[in-house]
N, C-alpha and C positions, 0 to 999 in steps of 0.2 A: 460388634460394638465395643467401645473402650469401657472397661469396668469402672464403677464409682470409686474415687479415691478413698483411701483408708480413713482419712479424716471425716469425710461425709458418712461413711459406714458408722463410725463412732457416734457422731451427732445424731444420726438417724435412729440408731438402736437406743440411745439414751431417751431421746424425745418420745419414741413409740412406747418405751416401757413405762416412762414417767407421766404420760399424758393420759388423763381420765376426764370423764365428764365433771368430777368434782374439782378438778385442778383450777387454780386461780388463772384467769387469762393473762394477768400480768407477767406469768412465768415464761410465757411464749415470746419469741423474738418478733413476731408479727405485730404490727401496729393496726392491722386491718381486722374487722370482725369476721368470725368464722361464718362460712356460707351455710345456708339451710341444708339440711341433709339431702344429698343427691339421691336419686333413684337407684336401684340395684345396677351394678356394673358401671356406674358413672363415678368420675373423679373430678372434683373441682380444681381448675388451674388458673387462678388469677394472673394477670399480666406480670406482676412482680415475681410470682412463683416461676413463671415460664422464663423470665429473664435470669433469675438465680440458678436454675437448673440447666439453662442453655437449650431449652426445647424449641425445635423448629418444626414446621409442617411442610409436607409435600402434597401436591394435588393429585388426585386420581386421574389417570390418563387413559384414553382409549388407544390401545396399541395392538399391532399384529406381532405379538411376541413370537409365536411359532414361525412366522414367515420373515423374520428379521435377522439378518447376519450382522454381527457385531465384529468388526475387524480392528485390531489396534494399529496405531501408526503415530506419525508425528508431523508437525508443520515444517515447512521448509520455504525458503525464498524462491519466488519464480525466476527463471533465467534472466528475464528482463528487468528485475528489480534492482540490479547492481549497475552502477555507472562509474566508469573510470575517466579521470581527468589527467592528461599528460602534457609533455613538453612538445611544442612545434618547432622551437628554436633553442639553440644552446644558450644558457644564461644562468644568472643567479637568481634563486627563488626566495621570496618572502611569503610565509604563510599567513593567511588571514582568517583561517577557520581552525578549530580544534577538534580532536576526536570526540565522537559522539555528540557533536553539536548539530542541532536541528537546522536545516537549511531550506530555503525556498528558491524557486527559479528567479534568477537575476541577482542573487546574493553573491558577493565576491568571496572566492575561495583561496586564491593565492594570486600573486603578481610576480613577474620576472623581468629582468633587464638583460637584453641580449645585444652583442656587438654585431649580430647578423641583421638586426632590424634596420639600421641605416642603409645597409646595402640594398634591402628591398624598397626602401623609400627612394633611393637613388635611381633605380629602374623606373619608378613611377614618374619622378622628376624628369628623367631623360626622355621618357615617352612623351610628356607634356611639352618639353622643349621641341622635340622633333615634330609634334603636331603643329606648334606655333610656326616653325620654320616652313613647313610644307604648305600651311595655309597662306603664308606670304608668297611663296613660289607659285601657288595657284592664282592668287590675285595678279601677280606680275604676268603670268601666262595669259590670263584672260585679258589683261590691258594690252599686251602685245597683239594678240588677235583682233582686238577692237581697232587698235591703231593701224594695223596692216590693212584691214578691210576698209577702213576709212581712206587710207591712202589710195587703195585700188579703185575706190569709187570716184575719188577726185581724178586720178589719172584717166580713168575711162571717160569721165565727163569732158575733160580737155580734149581727148582724142576725138570724141564725137563732135565737139565744137569745131575743131580744126577740119574735120572731115567735111562738114557743111560748107567750109570756106574753100573746099578744094585744096586744103593744105596738109601735108603729112609731116609728122614728126616722129622720126624713127627712135629717137631717144625715149620719148614718152611711151611708145609702144613696148619698148624694151623694159622700161621701169614697171610698167603694168604687168607684164609677163612675169618679171622677177617677184612682184609682190604676190601674184596669184600662185606661184610656185612655192612661196614660203609658208602659205596658209596650212598645208598638211603637216609641215614640221613644226609650226607653232601649236597646232592641235595635239600632235604627239607629245610635245614637251608639257603641255597642260595635263594630258592624261597621265604622264609620268608622275607629275607632281601630285596628282590626286592619288595614284597608286601609293606613293610614299606616305602621303597623309593617312591612307587606310592602314598601312603597315604600322605606322606610329600609333594610331588608335589602338590596333590589336595588342601591341607591345605594352602600352599603357593599361589596357584592360587585363592582360595577363598579369602584370605586375601588381595591379590593384587586387586581383583575385588571390595571389599569393600572399599579399600583405593582410588580406582579410581572413584567409585561412589561418595564418600564423597568429593573429591577434584575436580572432573571434568576433571582430567588429564588422558589421555589414559595410559593403563597399559604399553604399549611399552615405553612411555615417563618416566614412573616412574622408570622403571628398567634400563634405559639408563645410561650408565656409563659415568661420567664426572670427570674431573681432579680438585682435591681440594688440593692445595699445592703440596706436593710430592707424593700424593696417588691417586688412583682412586677409586671412591665410586659411588653407584647408586644414581640417582637423588632423590629419595624419602628421603634418609637420610639427605638431605640438606634443606627440606622444613620446614619452621616454620610458615609462614602465607599462608593461602589457598586463592587464588585469583579466584573470579567467574567472567567469561567473558560473554559478550552478545552472544547469539546464533542466534538471528534474528535482522535484522535492524529495526530502528524505532526511537521513542522518549521515554524518561523516563517519564511515566505518573504520578506515584505517589511513594513517599518514605514512607514505612510503620513504620519505626523506626527513631530514633535520632542517629547521629553519635556517636560511642563509646559504644552503648548499649549492654548488654549481653543478648543473645537470645537463647532460646531453640528451637529445631527443632519440628515440621516442619514449623515454622514461616515464613511468607513471608517477605522479605526485601525490595523489590521493584518490580514494574511491568512496562513493556514497551509496546507500541502499535505501529502498523505500520499504519500511517494514509493513506497510499496508498491502503490498502485493505478495501475498503468501499463498501457498496451496498445501494441500494435506496429501501425504504419501503413506499408503498402507499396503501390507502384504496379506493376500488372500489365498486360501487353498486352491490349487488347480481343479480340485474336485468340484468346487462351487462355480466353475466357468459357465456351465450350462445355464445356471440361474442368474449369473451376473452379466451375461452377454447383452441382454436387452435393457439393463438398468441404466438410466440416465440422470437419476437424482438420488441424493442420499442426505443424511444428517450427520453433522460432526458434533459429538458430545464430549464435554470435558470429563476427566477422571474425577472420582470422589475425593474431594479435598475441601478443607474448611474455607468458608468465604465464597464458594462457588455453588450456586444452587444447582440441583441435579437436573433441572429442566432448561438450563441455559445452554441449549445447542443451537446450531446455526444450519440452515439449509445450504446445500452445496450441489454443484453440478458434477456429475461423475463421468469419468472416462476410464477405459482400460488402458494401462501403460503397455509399452512395447517390451519391457523387460520381463522375463520368466526365469525361474531358477529351477532347472530340472533336478538338482540334488535334493533341494529343500521342498520340492513339489509346491511352490508358491508362485504367485504372479503379483504384478504391481497394479494397485488402483490409485488413481489420481483424482482428487476432489478440490474444486475451487469454491471457496465460500462465497455466498451471495452478500454477505455483510460480515463486518468485524465485530468482535466482542473484546472486552478488555483482557480476557485470559488468553487470547490467540496471540502467539509469539512464535518466531522461528525456533525450532528445537523443543517446543512443548508437546508432550505426549498427550493423545486423546484416542477416541474411538470413532469409528465410521460405522454408522447404522444404515443398512441398505435393506429396504423392503423388496423382496424378490417376488412377491405375490400380492399386488395391490388390490386384487378382486376378493381376497378373503375378508370376512367380517372382523372388524377390530373387537377386542375384549378389554374389560376394565383391568387395569394393572397398577400396581404400586411398587416402589423401590423395594428390593429384596432386603435392604438394611433396615427397613422400617418394621420387619417381623423379628420377633425374638422368641426363643424356645423357653417354655415354662413347663418343666417336667417333661411329660410325654406329648404336649400339645404346642402349637405355635400360636401366637397371639400378636395382634397390633392394636393400636389405639386410635380410634376414629374420632375426629373432632365433631362434637355435637352440632348439627346444622342449626338447632334452635337456640343453643347456648354456646357461643364461641369460647367462653372461659371454662368449658367442661369437655372432657374426652370420655369416650365409651371403650371399654375393654372388649375386644371381639376376638373369637377364636378364628384363626385364619383357614379359610377353605380355598386351599391353594391349588393352581393349575400348573401349567407348563412355566418354566422360568428360563431365562437366558444368563442368569448369573447376576444380572443387575436389576431387572424388572421380573416381576412374578405376577401371573394372572390370579385375581381373586374372583372365585366363581359365585360368591354370595356374600351378603352383608355390606355392600357398597353401592353407592350411585355416582353418577358421572361427575358432579361437582363437589364431592366429598373431599376432605383433607385428612391426612393420617400424620401422626407423630413420626418424624424421621430422626432427628437428633433428640436424645432423651428418652427413647422407648425402653432401653435397658433399665434406666433408673425408675421408670414408672412400673416396670415388671417387678423390680425388687420391692417396691413400696406396696404392691398389691398381692404379695404372696406371703404365706405363713405356714410353715410346716407342710409344704406341698399343697396346701389348699388356698385358693385365691381369697383375699379380702378385698374386693373391688370396691365396696361401698365406703366412702370416706372423703377427706378433704386434705389439702396441703396448707401448711403455714408459709409465710412469706419467706422464711429461711430455707425452705425446701423440705422440711420435715413433714411426714405424712401422719394423719390422725385417722385410724379407722373407725367407723361408726359401729356401735354395738346394738 
């Protein structure tokens, strides 16, 4: 624990030496009345005192300390957390998003103007013209067939009428035979026109597909009719600048070009990352492989740092990585958190806690940093369940420890709390010449007054 600053030592010594039952209460900095004398081994800690001394509490937890492996590691982005946006056509680029800017799907990232875009549109227009031409040819072919069949019916009717009058016309029979012979040719011409129409449609579809891939605009949107002035035109004919939109949520990680640069495909313009898609990578000893091979869940806990509670861990699904290091005798563990916490960021170091024997009975444990050494003994300060503004000085009956948590074999219950930050200050306040002075109270300025 961090020692008390020198200034606090001076204030503490002056107040302890000068404070006596006969002292005038106005000499103290506290505006609060002093508490009634606490029972032995109890220390009064009003809210103002806790705030001035920076005292925090940690809850007692039921943990399998002996069956828990603690492995160091750090967070990293998942492989699919990064998305790159590049050029599909050569052109001049105008950036619409800045680095580290948060983006949502559909938000414009950049736009470009390309001389190749009109060429793609020309293929679409040519396909539409060929479709219109072949449709006309099909109509002409169908009309010719109808005309030929009608003439053939008329010629056959006249031949039958003359035959009833016992009169033959060789020219009519020749005309009918010629009309009948032309029907297969007219049918073939119609099929040829239909084939050309199908080819024109495929050419147009291919051109639309290329235009859609280059612009990122769906084909249905490209051909959608819009009103421009007094005429109706397809959307693609009004596009001059092609705008590239975000496909995934995240933040702009890096800009690969300067604004206004001319870029050839397939150059990358910018990349985005989704900071929520993270995983935890840790290195475990290969000797622990038999105990880890069946583990599927774990807990990721933050390192001890100000502002992060020791219990702010997250559950995670655990898998064994493919990598192993024969020289270091380690193997990779990968854990994906089930939920995110504010302290989870790519590159942040933390610890992976893996319970290798879930059948073992849990034991009551407290943070190792809540225990301080007082001479030849170790003590901690338990919050009085009946009086939240009072703590109890307890000699630690310690069991096994993993360096962060330690089993306490007696003196605690499941829902108890112990002093975490400020335990060292309390120890200093309750010791005198090697003998504890546990009975007393604190003033609001943090000075301790022992009861006599």
